[in-house]
N, C-alpha and C positions, 0 to 999 in steps of 0.2 A: 269268262275264266275267271276262277277265283283262286290266285298262287299268292301265299303265302310266301315273303322271305325265305322263312326258313327252308323251306320244299328245296331251293335252288344256290342258295348261298353255303360255301365251302366249309365245311369242318374241321379241314386241317389248320393246323396251329405251327406256323415256320418252328424249327427249334424242340418239337413236343419228343420228349423221352418214348413215349406210346408208340405202338406202330399203327399203321394206318395206313389202308387204299382208299381210294375214290375216283369214282368215273363219271363224266358227265360224258355219256352218248348218244346218236340220233343215229338212226335207221330208217330207211323207206324202199320199198318196193316199187316196182314198176305194175301199174295199173292192171296190164294181162299175160306180160309174157314174164317167166323164170329168171328175171333182174332184180338183183338188192343190192343197195353200199350198207355199209357200218361204220363208222368213225367216233372215235372214244378219243376225249379229252382225260386222263388218269395222272393219277399221285398214287406216288407209291414211296413209303416210308418203313424202311426195318425197324422191329421192335427192340429199342434203345442205341441205335446208329440212326439218330436225325442229320447227322452229317452226310451220310449215304443217299438220302433222300433224292430220287427221282421224278422227272415227268414225261409219262409216255404216253406218246401218240400213236395210236392204232389206225389204219383204214383197211379193209377189205372190202370188194366188186364180188359180188357170185354171182356167175352165169350158168343158170343151167343148161341155156343154147347150146354154149359148147364144151361146157363140161373147164373150163378155164378160169379158177376161181384165184385173182388176182389180190396178196397180201404184200401190206404195208406196215411197218414198226420203225420210229426212231424213240428214243431215251434219250435227255436233255437234261443238265443239271437243276435240281430244284433252282439258282440262284437267277436263272435263265428263263423263267416258267410267271407267270401270275394267276392266279384265280380269286376274284371277289370273293369275298364275305358279306357282300349286300345285298348280290344281284345276280342274275347269271351269265357274268364274264369270265373268259377264261382264253390263255395264252399257252402256250408250248413252242418254244423259237420261235417260227414267224406263222404260227399256224393260230386261227383265233375262231371263237365261239363268243356268241353275243344272241339279246333275244332279235330275233329274225333273221339272224346270219352266221354261214360257218364258210371260213374260208380257208385255204390251206394247202400244205402238201406231205411227203411223205413217204421217203425211197426206201424199202425193203433190200434186201443182197442180191436180188436179182432186178427190180420192179419200181416201180415209182408209179402213187398214186396222186390227184391234184384235184381241187377241187374248191367249187364257187357257186356258194347255195342258198338262196332265201328259204323261210321259212315259217308255217304263219298255224296259227289251231286255237280255237275258242273253245273245247271241252273241256270241260273239269278234269283236276289230277284223280289219278286213283293208285289204289294204296293196296300193297301186298300181305300189310299189318295193322293191325290197328292202332289208329293214330299216335294216342298216349306212347305205343310200344318205343316210337321213333324218337324217341329223351332218353329212352333207357339204356341199358347197358346189354342186356338181353334182349332178344338174341343178338350176338355181336356184327352180325351183316346184315344192313339196311337197303329196301332198295324201293321206288317211286315211281310211276311214270307222271312226269309234270305236267306232257303235253302230249294225250293219246290223241289218235286219229290226225297226225301234222301235217301240211302240205308241204312238198318241197319242188321247186323248181330251179333252174342253173344248170352245172353243165358237170359232168366226170372228167376229167384225162386217166386215161387207164391202161398203162403199159404202150403209151402212144397213140391208143385210139381214144376218140372222142363220144362219150355218151351225152346225148340231153338227157336233161329231168324236168321231167313236166308233168305238173300233175301227183306225182310218186306221193303215199301216201304210207304214215309211217308212225314215230314218235319220236319225245323229247324225255331223256330220262335221267336218274339221277342214283346212284347208287353210293355206298360208302360203308368202311368197319374197322374193328382192330383184325381181323381173321377174316380170311373168308371159309364158307359153312363148308362143313368136313367133304359133303357130296351132294350132286344136285342135278335134277332135272328142271330147267325154265324153260317157257316160253309167253311167246306173244302173238295175238293174231290183231293186227288193226287194220280192221276192215276186212268181214270171209266176203267170200264171191257170191253169194245169193242173200249177203246180208253185210251193206259197206258201210252203216253205222255203226255197228257192233265191233266190241271191242276185247279182249280177253288178254288177263294177266295171272300167269299161274305158276308155279313154283312146289315140288315133291323135293322134299331134303330132311336128310340124314346129319341130327347136330349133336356135338357133344357137353354133358356138364361135367365140367374136372374129367374123371376118366371114362365115363358112362355115358355109352352112346344111347342117345334118345329110340325109340321109331321112328321111321319114314313120316312124317307130316306133310300134308298139301293146304295147302293156300290160293285160295283164287280171288279174283274180282274180275267179274263179267258183265259188262256195261249192253244191256239188249233191249229193244224194245221199248225204250224210256225208262227201265226200269236199273239202279245197277247192283247188283249181288255181291256181297262182300262177302265170303267164306274164309276168311282171314284170319279168326281165332286160333291161334295154335293147341290151346288145350282141347276147341273142340274138334278142332281137325287132327288130334290124337282117336277119340273116339268115332268121328262122322265120317273120317278119310281113308281110299284106299288109292295104294298106286303101285304102279310094278313098270320099272323101266328096263334096258340095255342100252345100248351104245347110239342104235338109230331109231329103238321104236318109243315109245310111252303110252300104257293106258294107266287113267286114272278114275277117281269118282268120287261125289264129295256131295253133302247134301244138309240144308237144315230145313225147320219148318215150314216156307214155304216150297222150295226151289230142288230138285234135284238135277245133277250136273255131269258126264259122264263124257269122256273123248278118248283119243287119243292123236296123238304126233307119231310122225313117221318122214323117215327120206331114208333114201338109199347111201350108201357110204362115200360116195363118190361127188356127194352133195354137201359133205362136212369139210373144212380143214381144222386140224387140229393144232390151239397156243399152250404157251407156258405164261398161266399167271404166278408172279411172285407173289411166297405169303408171307404179311408181315412178321407173324414169329418165326419165320425161316422154310423153306423148303420151295417148292415148287405145286401149282395143281397143272394138269393139261385140261383144258375146256374144249370140247369137242364140237362146232358151231359150227349153223350153217342158217341163211335168214330165206330160205326158198324151200319150206317141211310142207308138209302135209298138215292139214287139222279135221279134222270131224269132231263134233260136239253134241249130244244130244242137251237138252232142256226141258224140264218135266214140271210141270206146276203142279205140285204135291195135291193142293187143294180141290184142281178139277182133273187132274189126267192126263193133259193136254201136252203131245209134245214138240219141238220144234226140230228141225236137226241145221243145223249149218257145219258147213264146209269150205274150206280151200285146200286150192290145188298144189297150190308152191307160191304162198306168202306168209308161211310163218317162220317165227324166230323160233329156236330149239337148242340150247346146249345141254350138256351133260359134263359137267366138273367131276373129275375121281383121280383116283390118283394109282389109276390102274395104266398097262402102255402096254396090253392089251389088243389094243382098236385096232391095229393096222391102219394108222390113217397117218401122213405125213405128219410132220409138226414143220409149219410154215412161219411161226415168229415165237 
């Protein structure tokens, strides 16, 4: 696996006036059961108020068997946090993230989660934008998968319950920007049930350029059967993709000269939690978040007409970012 330093190094500069958010997050799914964790080490700095910058520590364990999802979040002054500018290393309070290990705990209003996990992986990174775009100001939000198909081992303590993590598969990720995307559906599958070595990263988003809201654009990267299909050029996405999503479903299609990819994410409302995301320019977005969604995908070779179907019953990451509040999901953090 080749990881360039810029993929894991922190973009935030202490005291900067420009607004900024940045997250290093890990997520993993049980191999067969609808159980998943999501742990995120985040910087938030509001525009023009660097003295108000904080570190946010998030942890969620999704349990599709009991329907009980445990959510914990802490906020710490940025002075008590550290984020490396030359390697993957972050600390918020006593919680730490490093290459190969993450350990810590977070307490929410009523429940707590602690974790002691090791992780490993040798897959090459995957991108949602052309690589040159990661060094440009547009789009304002950047995201990449540093380690697809990461393997996790260790233990979670979840509201007094111990969960052994033994060979759970997920990913290590990095995202950052000066503002959140105006609205999006975002998805990821780290191994389909019938194709465990395939990986999908996808977003359908609406962004503004000044006062003008652009049409929805879908960008996706699929690694399957030894080939990485990067349909990540936003201009091509305007012409060649389509998508439709609501609070709990998302249908999409995209193609280039070689391949056509279409599919759907879905989950019952009970699979989601709602979270408040601070936006650097001001205000908050709401994120409907689950890591136990279903996903079906059809991949068609446009030269031969051969089509393959990939699916997972409950191993998909699925998020909706919105300004609307009519979704009916309780805000947990």
